[in-house]
C-alpha angles and dihedrals in degrees: 000000000000090000091053091048091049090048090052090046091048091049091049092050092046090051090050092049088049091054091046092048089047092054094046091050090053092052090046090052091049094050089048092053090052093049091052093049091051089050092054093050090052093050090054093049094054096046097049113106119246112246113243121209115245119262117262115245115209118203134173120228130197095233098071150317121314113258117243116273116255107236112247115239114247118254117238110242111236115223110252114239115250115247114262112246115253115261116260118247108256129209115264132169117234119256117296113287141137092272099044089044098050098029102039114019112031099046090063094051095041088049092054090052090048091055092052092050089045093057091045094048092045091058091047091048089053088050095049092046096043090230100139139022125250094259091052096047092051093047095052090049091050092049088048092055093046091048091056092050090049090049092054090055092046093052088054089060103039113098093225098051104025092088093058107064092183090078093059091043094053094045094046093049092049092050095049090050089050092050092052092049090049093052089050092051093046096049106030104029106035101016090224092147129040122247095255092051090046088052094051094048091049091053089050092049087048092053091047090050091053092047090048094048088049088053101039105031137230098326092062087053090051091052090048091048094051094042095045093053099040092046094084093045094052096044093045118273100215097047094100102021137260099285098065091041091056091047090054093047090048095052092043092050091047092053092049089050089052094051093045092050091048096051098030092243101155093172090061093054094046089048094051092047090051093048092046094052091044089056089050093051088047092056091046090053097041109037123067092239098231104141092344107075092072089058091047092049094052091049090049090052094048093044096048093047094044092048092050089055098043101045098068090043089050093057103265108150103169110104094217097046087055092050096042100083091044093051093045092049093050090049089051091050091050091051091046094050098076090050088054088048091244087287126171089266094056091049091047094054090050099045092046091053090045090052089051089054093052090048091051090047089051091057099034124025091211088081095058091096090053091050093050087047091052092051092050092048089049091058092050089048090050093052089050092049094047089052092052111102097225120081114252138167094265097120090059090043086055091053093049091046088052092049089045103046101023093046095046091043092049091050094049100032094113094060099075146329091267093060090045089054087049090053093050098047095040092052101046105016104076090042095052095047093049089051091050101048099029109027090154092070093081136018116256097259089051092058089043091056094047092047092046087053089050090048091052091050089052089046089054089062092045098056097064092048093064090086096045131086095231099107093172092058091049091046091052095048091047092051094051094046094046093048092050095043091049092051090045093053091044089064090063096055132062119277097250092052098070088131091076096066093040091052090049090050092050093052093043091052091050091050095045089051091054091054094055137064096229112108094197089066092073091066093062099078088071091073101065089042089057091045090052090050092052093048087053095048097123090053090044090056089047092057092043087053089050094050091050096049095047092047092052100054107284106143099186107060107161096086092057093058116106112244104290092223091058090051091053094046095048106030113019102075098044090044094049092048090049093050088048088055093047088068086076106070088212095060119111092010117205089001093061095098086061101036096049101057091038095055093039092050094047089044088054091047088053091051091046090052089048093050089051090060105074098054095031093197102200104141133052088247094060091042091056091049100038110011099099090040092056094045097046090050094054093047093049091049090055094047093046093050092050091046094052093047089047095052092045089051093231130129094003093185094051089045091054092045094054094045090049090047092051092049092043088054093052088048097045102033110024099036105029117017107027103016111170087220093064103019114061112239132134113262111157112178092332098097090060095042088044096054097037090051089050091050090052092053091055099041091055099050118116094235120076092213088081093061096090092055090047093051091051091047092051090049090049092050092052091050092047089052092059092046093049090048093052099039106028124216092341110062098191119109145078123306112252126209092253091051090050093053090047088056091055088048091050093049090048091049094048090050093048090049091050091049093050092047092044093052097041093044093037088234106159096189092056093052093051089047089050092050093045088051094047090054093049089050091049094052091049092053094051095038105033112016097044089058093049097045130064137171121010095353092058091050092048091046093053092040091055096043091048092052094044092049095047089049092047094046090049093050099045093048089054089051092051092046091058110112112246119252112266116222113250116254117256105255090208094065122078 
């Protein structure tokens, strides 16, 4: 407690001294300006020419005699100024080079440091050898420091050394450093002087150091800086405890700040800040912390705040150099907090420094980055404190932090984006962190009300931004409002229904984007969609496993489905909301290419899961009875939906995807994996109806690219009709001779139908398809059917084929010989 009071008194004294020094400096500058003005006036007076009287002209006139001339008064002779003595040649080192640096500059400064170390080690040697008592050692050290200071003044006056200011600078710096170490040794190690006397003496030495620095310049200040900070380390920093050491360091740093402000030495202020914070970090790392961390925390708080205020006054212009002590102090307080068990004192240190950062940012926008950094570190500190097992005043600190940062940010949010960010993070950050790490502090509805209030505060910032061109600010406020509102709504629904607030957020973000003119807002609905998918990760993994199993040969897929109730609870509402928004081509913005297929694919998966529920095919018996029926119905729904969208000209991408999905199901399941001709399953007339209907969808589509699929489906329907005619409702079994001939007849019939349709409708593609199929059927009859038939059947087969080919050739040749229609002449032309 005494150390803290002394530190406060020292800071107050240093502040008063700074004010006095600033006033004295102003008076000195005023007097100097007046002297310079007088010197300029004197120079103009001396250099002005002395006016001479005009020469008298005598003339004779005819009217009379010339009057006698009036005698001219004699001019007073001004004394001529004596010539100024020529300036004496002063000592100056040559330009900087290796020789001048090593031979002329460095030895003096290294010698000064050596003198300081010699004094310190002389005292330590006397202690180790027991040569002198404490009083004698202290007296010798004090005399040594005074002698060095006196020597600095002597060399300024000696003719041989007065032209080289570095000698006086080195000796003065070494003497000041020695006096600091002596005082620390007398007060902290040996207790030879009382604390009040030590404080007065340190203050006097500090004043002397400042005076010598003003007299000798920056090098003396550097020597005083190095000696003052090294003195406790050489003498033994833990000999008298941490409290006196911190008081000593605080006084020393305050004195250096005062000197730096007075002379405009920003480098000195920054060096003092860095050295003081380094001492604090050293004490945190070395000491055990019991009973000492609170003092170190107070020292860090005062040092970081004081440095942040002193650096700009001392002339530091770099933004990051100004912020460095503040950020380092905040980090050190975060490190100290666990050692203080996140007590009220630890939080007080941090919040006071954070308030200082806000105050500095209010006056100077340079410190806004420091205010934001203090808020981010505060959220991290809050999370660590809430994870600690012991009870602490962290909830109260979170309330204070919300009022401090949120209130200040809401007040100054219109100044800049940075203040708006402070407002958003300060309003919702501490609340969300507390809810995340300590949800047991309040019931669910309590958290919901607080988060709803925070969402309203953020929404208040978003409304005025609708008419401004700052899209980033509007996006940030919209995101903060949506996050807080979603979390608030989630507190009033069951835990496993998180999809409800996410779907609501998705819809509301889409509506909000339509009411504004900022295109970037349309991208935001993708965030709750992604969050809903993350929340439904178990169900999505189940669907992915289902797709993998069914595409690799698994016939019974129903047992692999996730529970349908879970799918509806986790995916139905967000996917439905996303599909509704997809009706507006602006929704989802640049993410539309990702969101649209994702929502459509998951929607189809949900419909697939729904379609699997009525029949619930989970056993081989049910697969035999209902497998083809279920599969055909699902495929027809896909094809019919795609056909309807294509005919209406709406959602072309979805239409194309549905048609491709239906055709892929026919190829993958009906033709390859679970073909009724190879896998036993009841089909009845369904295969023919199934393929014929699929061919109808493709033939009647508005685009010609689907005609190849239509032709193949028509051919497959004709072949299935023959198979079903010969085998009945179960299509498995070998191919008979009669069935083989039926296939040839079906191929010829389809080829003939395509040729007729191509000729009558002038469809070149149908004619070519008919000719290709006719050729294939001919080769089949000659190569396959002829080998399987004999006797009368072979004769009839070739007879029918010959007659058909002759008739087709005759008809097609007459079609080709028909003259082409000539275009009608233009009646308007002669």
